[in-house]
N, C-alpha and C positions, 0 to 999 in steps of 0.2 A: 328319320335320318335323311340328311341332305348332303349332296356333294357339289362343289364347284369344280368344273373341269375347264382347263385352259391349255395353251401350248405356245410354241413360238413359230410353228409352221403355218399358222393361219387357220381361220375358221373353216375353210373348205378342205383342209387336209384330211386324208382318210384315217390317220392315227387318232385324231381327237374323237371321231365317231366310234372307233374301236374301243377307246377308253369308256365312252358313255355306255356302249353296249355291254362292256365287261362288268360294270358295276350296277346296272339299273335293276338287277334283282336284289341288290342290297340296300339301295337308297334312291331317293328322288334326285334327279340330276339337273344341273343348270350349266349350259355350255356358253362360255364367254371367252372369246379369243381375239387376237389381233386380226384385223381385216386382211392383212398381207403378211408374207413371209418376213420373219424378224429374227432369224438365226444370228447368233453372235452378238446380240445387243445387250446381253447380260441383264442387270437389274436396273436398267435405265428407266427414268420416269419423265414423262412429257410435262413441262412446266410453263412453256412460253407459247404454246399453240393450243387452240381449242380441239376438243375431241368430239367425235360423233359416234353414235351407236346405230348400226344397221342390222335389221332382222334378216336372217338367212334360213331358208328351208334346207335342212340337212338331208342326206341321202335316205335316211329312214323316215322322212316326212315330218320330223319334229323341228322345233324352232331353236336356233342358236343365235347368238348375238356377236357381231363383228365390231370391234372397236378400232378406230383409226389411230392407233398408237402402238405402244410396246406391250410385251406380255405383262409387265408390271402394271401398266395402265389398265389392261383388260381385267386383271385380278382386282384392282382397286375399284373399277367401275362395277364389276360383278358383285363385290362385297357390299359396297356402300350405295349402290343405285338400283341394281336389278334384283338382287335377292332380298327377301323381306326379313330374313333372319340369318344369323351366323351359321355357316355350314359345319357339319361334323367332320368333314374331310375335304381336302383339296387335292386334285390330281392334275399334274402337268404332263402332257404327252398324249398318246405315245409318240415320242419324237422319232423322226427318221434319221438314223445314225446314232451311234452310242455317245454318251457323255462320261468319259472316264478320265482319271488322273486329276492331280491338284490344279493344274493351270486352267483346264477347260471349265471348271466350276464357276470361275468369275466372269467368263465371257458367255456362257450358255444362257440363252433366253429361257430354255426349259427350266433350268435351275433358278433363274431370276424370278419366274412366276411363282415357283414353289416357295422361294425365300420370302416373297411378299406376303403370302398367306401365312407362313410360319411365324412371321414377325407379329402377327395378330393372335398368336396362340392357337392357330388351326393346324392340326396334324396334316402334313403335306407329303405327297409322294411325287417325285420326279421320275418318270419312266421313259427309257429310250431303248431302241432296238437296233442292233447291227444290221445294216442293209447292204447287199450287193445285188448284182443282176439276177442271181438265183432266186431272190425273194420278191422280185418285181413281177407283177402280172399285168396283162393288157386285156381289159374287158370293155367292149363297146367303144373302142377308140380311146379309152381313158387308162392312165397309169394307176395301178392299184398295188398295194403291198399286203402280203399275208401277215396279219397281226394276230392270228388265232391263238398261237401259243402265248404271245405276250399278254393278250387279253385274259387268258386262263390264269397266268401267274399274277396279273394285277388283281383279279378277283380274289385270289388266295390271300394276297398281302393286305388288300383293302379290308377284307373280312376280319382279319386279326386287328387291324388298326381301329375299326369301328367297334369292336368288342372290348379291346383292352386299352385303346389309346396308344401313345408312344411311350417308351421307357423314360424314366426320369433323366433329364439332362439331354434328351434327344429332341430336336425340333423338326427334322424332316428326314426322309429316306431317299437316297439316290439309287434307283434300280436300273440295271442294264440287262437286256435280253440278247443272247447270242442268236445268230442267224440259223444255226443248225444245232439246237440243244441236244445234249447227250442224254438228259433225263430231266425230271421236274424238281430236282433238289436245288435249294437256294444256298449259295455260298456267301457268308458274311465276309466282306473284303475291305481292306484298307484302300486308301487312294494311292494309285501308282504315280509314277513319274512319266508323264506323256505331254508333250507340248510341241508347238511349231516355232522354230527359231526364225524370227522375222527376216524377210528379204524384201527390201524396198526397190521396186523397179521403176526407173524414171524413163518416161517416153515423151515425145513431143506430138502435139496435135497438128492438123494440117496448116495451122497458122504459126507454128513454131513455138507455141506456149507449152511449157512442161506440165505433165500430169503424172500421177503416181499410182501404182498398184502395190498393195501390200500382199506379199506371198510368204511362203515359209517352207523350210525343210523339217520333216517330222523327226523329233527326237523322242525316244521312249526307252525306259529302263524298268520294265515291269517284273518285279520280283514275285516269287510264289507267295500267294496270300493277298496280292493286290488285285484291284478290280480288272486291270488290263490283262494280267496273267490268267486269271480264272476265266475271263470272258473270251479272250482271243485264243489262248493256248489250249484251254480245256473245254471251251464252249459251254460254260456254266452260267446260269443266271446269277448275277451278283446283286447284293444289297449292301450299301454303305450308309451307316448312320451318320448324320451331320448335325452340327449345332451352330447357331447364329453367333454365339459369343466367341469372338476371335482373340480375346485377351490372352496375351502370353504370360510367362512366368513373372509375376510382380516382384518377388524377392530378388530374382536375378538382375532386374533393372535397378532396384534400390542399391544393390551391391556395386553394380556397374557405375552408378553415379557418384559413388564415394571417391 
């Protein structure tokens, strides 16, 4: 059994090492991730610039590979250049900060990496953890995050995926871990409504030329049973099954065209 592990936080992020350590009793692991932080880049693929692969010694002494591109680039390089055979599972994360709601899925680099693997028929898990100051630790002058519970839940879910595969019609799983879990139960949740309503701030540089910051106000309407409600309100681990096929109702469009 083999696993490809990637993320959007970068090859040196502590979450990707936590993923590796969580599943290395289940399978052989290969860590390939972006060289730098790539949050919010979604499923972007680099087409007009060359990519490079750099070896990194991870904190446990093992070798990981940093790719000078996006999470999707990293997964593509991992699958078709670094690994010698198709992995049995792909894991993206553990991401710092949750990925919940319909809108975040299209911009999340964590989901983008998982989607790339899923598009080649590889069962994929995107896993993220709610993070506040309470879950951040400082050791030897470095910022670290407690991913122990997330790793335990990842092992539990990955073990099922490796044994059974994913259910028919499901391509990947979006898993979110609360900061202060109430128990080890996993809630199967729908995607909630959570997004940032864009605010474009226009400023001028010292030479008077305009530049822009895209900001936003948070909007959320998380109903019971949604990922946001179960994670934030009840501090439950959530799992949302996803599929790549975004095709809507064909018959409704045929009738609409008449």
